[in-house]
C-alpha positions as CSV (number, residue, x, y, z in Angstrom):
1,M,-4.6,-25.5,16.5
2,S,-5.9,-21.9,16.4
3,R,-9.5,-21.2,15.2
4,K,-9.9,-20.8,11.5
5,I,-10.8,-17.5,9.9
6,R,-14.5,-17.7,9.0
7,V,-15.3,-16.2,5.6
8,L,-18.7,-15.2,4.0
9,I,-18.6,-14.9,0.2
10,I,-21.0,-12.4,-1.4
11,D,-21.1,-12.5,-5.2
12,D,-24.0,-12.8,-7.7
13,S,-22.0,-15.2,-9.9
14,S,-22.4,-18.9,-8.8
15,L,-19.1,-19.6,-10.6
16,V,-17.2,-17.0,-8.6
17,R,-18.8,-18.2,-5.4
18,Q,-17.8,-21.8,-6.1
19,M,-14.2,-20.9,-7.1
20,L,-13.6,-18.6,-4.2
21,S,-15.0,-21.2,-1.9
22,D,-12.7,-23.9,-3.3
23,I,-9.6,-21.6,-3.1
24,L,-10.3,-20.4,0.5
25,N,-11.2,-23.8,1.8
26,E,-8.0,-25.3,0.5
27,C,-6.1,-23.1,3.0
28,P,-6.0,-24.9,6.4
29,D,-6.5,-21.7,8.3
30,L,-9.5,-20.4,6.3
31,E,-13.0,-21.7,6.2
32,V,-15.9,-20.5,4.1
33,V,-18.9,-20.6,6.4
34,G,-21.5,-19.4,3.8
35,V,-22.2,-17.7,0.5
36,A,-24.8,-15.2,-0.6
37,G,-25.9,-14.2,-4.1
38,D,-26.9,-10.6,-3.2
39,P,-26.6,-8.2,-0.2
40,L,-30.1,-8.8,1.1
41,I,-29.3,-12.5,1.6
42,A,-25.9,-11.5,2.9
43,R,-27.5,-9.4,5.7
44,E,-29.3,-12.4,7.1
45,R,-26.3,-14.7,6.8
46,I,-24.0,-12.3,8.6
47,K,-26.4,-12.3,11.5
48,A,-26.7,-16.1,11.5
49,L,-23.1,-17.0,10.8
50,N,-21.0,-14.2,12.4
51,P,-18.1,-14.4,9.9
52,D,-14.7,-12.9,10.5
53,V,-14.3,-11.5,7.0
54,L,-16.5,-10.8,4.0
55,T,-15.5,-11.0,0.3
56,L,-17.9,-8.6,-1.5
57,D,-18.5,-8.2,-5.2
58,V,-18.8,-4.6,-6.4
59,E,-21.7,-5.1,-8.9
60,M,-24.7,-7.1,-7.7
61,P,-28.5,-7.2,-8.1
62,R,-31.1,-5.7,-5.7
63,M,-28.4,-3.6,-3.9
64,D,-25.0,-2.6,-5.3
65,G,-21.9,-3.4,-3.3
66,L,-21.1,0.2,-2.4
67,T,-24.5,0.8,-0.9
68,F,-24.3,-2.5,1.1
69,L,-20.8,-1.6,2.3
70,S,-21.8,1.8,3.4
71,N,-24.7,0.4,5.4
72,L,-22.5,-2.3,6.8
73,M,-19.8,0.0,8.0
74,R,-22.3,2.2,9.7
75,L,-24.3,-0.5,11.4
76,R,-21.8,-3.4,11.9
77,P,-18.2,-2.6,10.9
78,M,-16.2,-5.7,9.9
79,P,-13.3,-6.6,7.6
80,V,-14.3,-6.6,3.9
81,V,-12.2,-7.6,0.9
82,M,-13.7,-6.3,-2.3
83,V,-13.8,-8.4,-5.4
84,S,-13.7,-6.1,-8.5
85,S,-13.3,-6.3,-12.2
86,L,-10.1,-5.1,-14.0
87,T,-11.9,-2.2,-15.7
88,E,-11.7,1.6,-15.4
89,R,-15.2,1.6,-13.8
90,G,-14.2,-1.3,-11.5
91,A,-11.1,0.7,-10.4
92,H,-13.0,3.8,-9.5
93,T,-15.7,1.8,-7.7
94,T,-13.1,-0.1,-5.7
95,L,-11.3,3.0,-4.6
96,R,-14.6,4.4,-3.4
97,A,-15.1,1.1,-1.5
98,L,-11.7,1.6,0.2
99,E,-12.9,5.1,1.2
100,L,-16.0,3.6,2.8
101,G,-13.9,1.2,4.9
102,A,-13.1,-1.9,2.9
103,V,-9.7,-3.3,4.0
104,D,-8.4,-4.4,0.6
105,F,-9.4,-5.8,-2.8
106,V,-8.7,-8.5,-5.3
107,S,-9.3,-8.2,-9.0
108,K,-11.3,-10.6,-11.2
109,P,-9.7,-11.3,-14.6
110,K,-11.5,-9.7,-17.6
111,A,-11.6,-13.0,-19.5
112,D,-11.4,-16.8,-19.0
113,L,-12.5,-16.4,-15.3
114,A,-12.6,-20.1,-14.7
115,G,-9.1,-20.6,-16.1
116,T,-7.3,-17.6,-14.5
117,L,-8.9,-16.9,-11.2
118,R,-6.9,-19.7,-9.6
119,D,-3.7,-17.8,-10.6
120,F,-4.8,-15.3,-7.9
121,S,-5.3,-17.9,-5.2
122,D,-2.3,-16.9,-3.1
123,E,-3.2,-13.2,-3.2
124,I,-6.8,-13.9,-2.3
125,C,-5.9,-16.0,0.7
126,S,-3.3,-13.6,1.9
127,K,-5.6,-10.6,1.7
128,V,-8.3,-12.4,3.6
129,R,-5.8,-13.2,6.3
130,C,-4.7,-9.6,6.3
131,A,-8.3,-8.4,6.6
132,A,-8.8,-10.6,9.6
133,R,-5.7,-9.1,11.3
134,A,-6.9,-5.6,10.5
135,R,-9.9,-6.2,12.9
136,V,-8.0,-8.2,15.6
137,R,-4.5,-6.8,15.5
138,A,-3.3,-8.9,18.5
139,G,-4.5,-12.1,16.9
140,A,-2.4,-15.1,16.3
141,D,-0.3,-15.4,13.1
142,T,-2.2,-17.6,10.8
143,A,0.3,-17.7,8.0
144,T,0.7,-21.2,6.6
145,A,3.3,-22.8,4.3
146,M,2.1,-22.0,0.8
147,R,3.5,-21.9,-2.7
148,V,4.9,-18.4,-3.0
149,A,7.0,-16.5,-5.5
150,P,10.7,-15.8,-4.6
151,K,11.2,-12.9,-2.4
152,Y,13.8,-10.5,-3.8
153,S,15.4,-7.6,-1.9
154,A,16.0,-4.2,-3.4
155,D,19.4,-5.5,-4.6
156,A,17.5,-7.1,-7.5
157,V,16.7,-3.6,-8.9
158,L,19.3,-1.2,-7.3
159,P,22.5,-2.4,-5.7
160,A,23.4,-1.0,-2.3
161,L,26.4,1.4,-2.1
162,A,29.1,1.2,0.5
163,G,29.0,4.9,1.1
164,L,26.8,7.8,0.0
165,R,27.6,11.2,-1.4
166,T,24.8,13.8,-1.5
167,L,25.1,17.4,-2.4
168,R,23.7,20.3,-0.4
169,T,20.7,21.7,-2.0
170,T,17.5,23.7,-1.1
171,E,15.4,21.1,-2.9
172,R,13.7,18.6,-0.6
173,I,11.9,15.4,-1.5
174,I,9.3,13.6,0.7
175,A,9.1,9.8,0.0
176,I,6.0,7.9,1.1
177,G,5.4,4.1,1.0
178,A,2.2,2.2,1.8
179,S,0.2,-1.0,1.2
180,T,-3.0,-2.2,2.8
181,G,-5.0,0.8,3.8
182,G,-2.6,3.0,2.1
183,T,-4.9,4.5,-0.6
184,E,-6.8,6.3,2.2
185,A,-3.7,7.1,4.3
186,I,-2.0,8.7,1.3
187,R,-5.1,10.7,0.5
188,A,-5.1,12.0,4.1
189,V,-1.5,13.1,3.7
190,L,-1.8,14.7,0.3
191,Q,-4.9,16.6,1.2
192,A,-3.0,18.3,4.0
193,L,0.0,19.3,2.0
194,P,0.1,22.8,0.5
195,A,0.2,23.4,-3.3
196,D,3.7,24.8,-3.0
197,G,5.1,22.0,-0.8
198,P,8.2,19.9,-1.4
199,A,7.9,17.3,-4.1
200,V,6.5,13.9,-3.1
201,V,7.3,10.5,-4.5
202,I,5.0,7.6,-3.6
203,A,5.1,3.9,-3.8
204,Q,1.7,2.3,-3.1
205,H,1.1,-1.4,-3.7
206,I,-1.6,-1.4,-6.4
207,P,-2.2,-3.3,-9.6
208,A,-1.5,-1.6,-12.9
209,A,-5.2,-1.5,-13.8
210,F,-6.0,0.5,-10.7
211,S,-3.0,2.9,-10.4
212,G,-4.2,5.4,-13.0
213,A,-7.6,5.7,-11.3
214,F,-5.9,6.1,-7.9
215,T,-3.6,8.8,-9.2
216,Q,-6.5,10.7,-10.8
217,R,-8.4,10.5,-7.5
218,M,-5.4,11.8,-5.5
219,D,-5.0,14.7,-8.0
220,S,-8.7,15.6,-7.5
221,V,-8.4,15.9,-3.7
222,S,-4.8,17.3,-3.3
223,P,-3.7,20.9,-3.5
224,M,-0.6,19.6,-5.2
225,S,-0.5,18.3,-8.8
226,V,-0.5,14.5,-8.7
227,C,0.6,12.3,-11.6
228,E,2.1,9.0,-12.7
229,P,5.5,10.1,-14.0
230,R,7.2,9.4,-17.3
231,D,10.6,7.9,-17.2
232,G,13.1,10.7,-16.9
233,Q,10.5,13.3,-15.8
234,Q,11.9,16.0,-13.7
235,I,10.8,16.2,-10.0
236,V,9.7,19.7,-9.0
237,P,8.1,21.2,-5.9
238,G,4.3,21.3,-5.8
239,H,4.0,17.9,-7.5
240,A,3.5,14.4,-6.3
241,Y,4.6,11.4,-8.3
242,V,2.8,8.0,-7.9
243,A,4.6,4.9,-9.0
244,P,2.7,3.3,-11.9
245,G,1.3,-0.1,-11.1
246,D,3.7,-2.9,-12.1
247,Q,6.7,-0.5,-12.3
248,H,9.3,0.5,-9.7
249,L,9.7,4.2,-9.1
250,L,13.3,5.4,-8.4
251,V,14.7,8.9,-7.8
252,E,17.9,9.8,-9.7
253,R,20.2,12.7,-9.4
254,D,21.1,14.6,-12.6
255,G,23.4,17.5,-11.7
256,A,21.2,19.9,-9.7
257,R,18.0,18.2,-10.7
258,Y,16.1,15.1,-9.5
259,L,14.5,12.8,-12.0
260,C,11.9,10.0,-11.9
261,R,13.2,6.7,-13.2
262,L,10.9,3.7,-13.9
263,S,12.0,0.1,-13.8
264,A,10.4,-3.1,-14.8
265,G,12.9,-5.1,-12.7
266,P,11.8,-8.1,-10.7
267,P,9.2,-7.6,-7.9
268,V,11.0,-6.8,-4.6
269,N,9.4,-8.2,-1.4
270,R,6.9,-9.6,-4.0
271,H,5.8,-6.1,-5.0
272,R,6.3,-3.9,-8.0
273,P,6.3,-1.1,-7.2
274,S,8.3,-1.7,-4.1
275,V,8.7,0.8,-1.3
276,D,12.2,-0.6,-0.5
277,V,13.3,0.3,-4.1
278,L,12.0,3.8,-3.9
279,F,13.5,4.4,-0.4
280,R,16.9,3.0,-1.4
281,S,17.1,5.3,-4.4
282,V,16.1,8.3,-2.3
283,A,18.8,7.3,0.3
284,Q,21.4,7.1,-2.4
285,N,20.5,10.2,-4.4
286,V,18.8,12.6,-2.0
287,G,20.2,11.6,1.4
288,H,19.7,14.2,4.1
289,N,17.7,16.4,1.8
290,A,14.8,13.9,2.0
291,V,12.1,12.9,4.5
292,G,10.7,9.4,4.5
293,A,7.3,8.3,5.7
294,I,6.0,4.7,5.9
295,L,2.3,4.2,6.3
296,T,-0.1,1.4,6.9
297,G,0.5,-1.9,5.2
298,M,1.0,-5.7,5.5
299,G,4.4,-7.2,5.4
300,D,7.8,-5.5,5.7
301,D,8.4,-3.8,2.3
302,G,10.1,-0.4,3.0
303,A,11.5,-1.2,6.4
304,R,15.0,-1.8,5.1
305,G,14.8,1.1,2.7
306,L,13.7,3.5,5.4
307,R,16.6,2.4,7.5
308,E,18.9,3.2,4.6
309,M,17.3,6.7,4.3
310,H,17.7,7.2,8.1
311,D,21.4,6.2,7.9
312,A,21.9,8.6,5.0
313,G,20.7,11.5,7.2
314,A,17.1,11.7,6.2
315,A,14.3,12.4,8.7
316,T,12.0,9.4,9.0
317,V,8.5,8.9,10.4
318,A,6.1,5.9,10.7
319,Q,2.3,5.8,11.1
320,D,1.4,4.5,14.5
321,E,-0.4,1.2,15.2
322,A,-3.7,2.8,16.4
323,S,-4.3,4.7,13.2
324,S,-3.0,1.9,10.8
325,V,-5.3,-0.6,9.1
326,V,-2.4,-3.0,9.4
327,W,0.7,-2.2,11.4
328,G,3.0,-4.5,9.4
329,M,5.2,-2.2,7.4
330,P,5.4,0.6,9.9
331,G,6.0,-1.9,12.7
332,A,8.8,-3.6,10.8
333,A,10.4,-0.2,10.1
334,V,10.4,0.5,13.8
335,K,12.0,-2.8,14.6
336,H,14.7,-2.2,12.0
337,G,15.6,1.0,13.8
338,G,15.0,3.4,10.9
339,V,12.2,5.5,12.4
340,R,12.8,8.8,14.1
341,E,9.1,9.5,15.0
342,V,6.0,7.3,15.3
343,L,2.9,9.4,14.7
344,P,-0.9,9.1,14.2
345,L,-2.0,9.5,10.6
346,E,-3.5,12.9,11.2
347,R,-0.1,14.3,12.2
348,I,2.0,12.8,9.4
349,A,1.5,15.6,6.8
350,E,2.4,18.3,9.3
351,A,5.4,16.4,10.5
352,V,6.9,15.7,7.1
353,L,6.3,19.2,5.9
354,H,8.0,20.6,9.0
355,L,11.0,18.2,8.7
356,A,11.4,19.0,5.0
357,R,11.3,22.8,5.6
358,N,13.6,22.7,8.5
359,A,16.4,20.5,7.1
360,D,19.3,19.8,7.3
361,H,18.1,16.9,9.4
362,A,21.3,15.1,10.1
363,P,24.1,16.5,7.8
364,D,26.9,15.2,10.0
365,N,25.6,11.6,9.6
366,A,25.4,12.0,5.9
367,A,28.9,13.5,5.8
368,R,30.3,10.6,7.8
369,L,28.8,8.2,5.3
370,G,30.2,10.1,2.4
371,A,33.7,10.2,4.0
372,A,33.6,6.5,4.5
373,R,33.6,6.1,0.8
């Protein structure tokens, strides 16, 4: 049996420490080796226990979580999963933690903590495993048989088409999908795109309580205008549209225009928003007028959709393993055969902009698919 993932819990609430300990210790591949009520105690326990992963509360006495995280990443970088509250302040603080180097986060319920935290047990265990992989990418697969929700494909939201018909147009759309580590990867891409660049549509796995804060942060750092779209909102150049948390984002063709469509359909690959749903809609409605980019993330959401974009004539790129926090989604896309180029994060923006501005990418392929119908 492979060695268990060793976890240190840092939280000022004794109730949360106990509940997280119970949840993590119930997983046969995880082991809580210690707890700490504040960062100063945590510093000593990290030295003594040498954990693989930390869970870190955002708000704590004697030293706040962000200060502790900043010091930790400077002196002893290691995988950290933030535990944050579902509030506007908690959302902004958590996004700052991801900027500082935290791998991921889980959200504490606002009310009835004792009664509802267990509802997040699968997510908590999964994200701790993911964090451990982010540090040791070649490590063994520690996934275990657990109670999980049904895994739907994009068919649950948008049926596949036997053939695609896309119109020639000068309008280009860049579609981006990401998960773990994606908030920072998306920021790096948006910061490097010009204010007059092609429109961008984005699906990032993020809870509804955090997506608004994430979008505001992206709008503040990007030359483009970044928003959460309304259903039916027109897609125009110089704008980026981020899928709202807990809704799928789809691109729809309306004559010569592209529109954003929002769907509350079932989670796809256990995610809503789902990258597969966004990419499929782009494949069906934009075709060779699009560019697809899949960035860092755990799992395989987006791999099939990117292949559909590739087969519809779109140019496609994936973030490389060396620059990814977790090379799950990009790696799966490469295995599915839907990736034209694999690039480090710092080259993604330049690449997608070049590909969008120098389309048609593969018009003959798109034409063949349209003729097949």
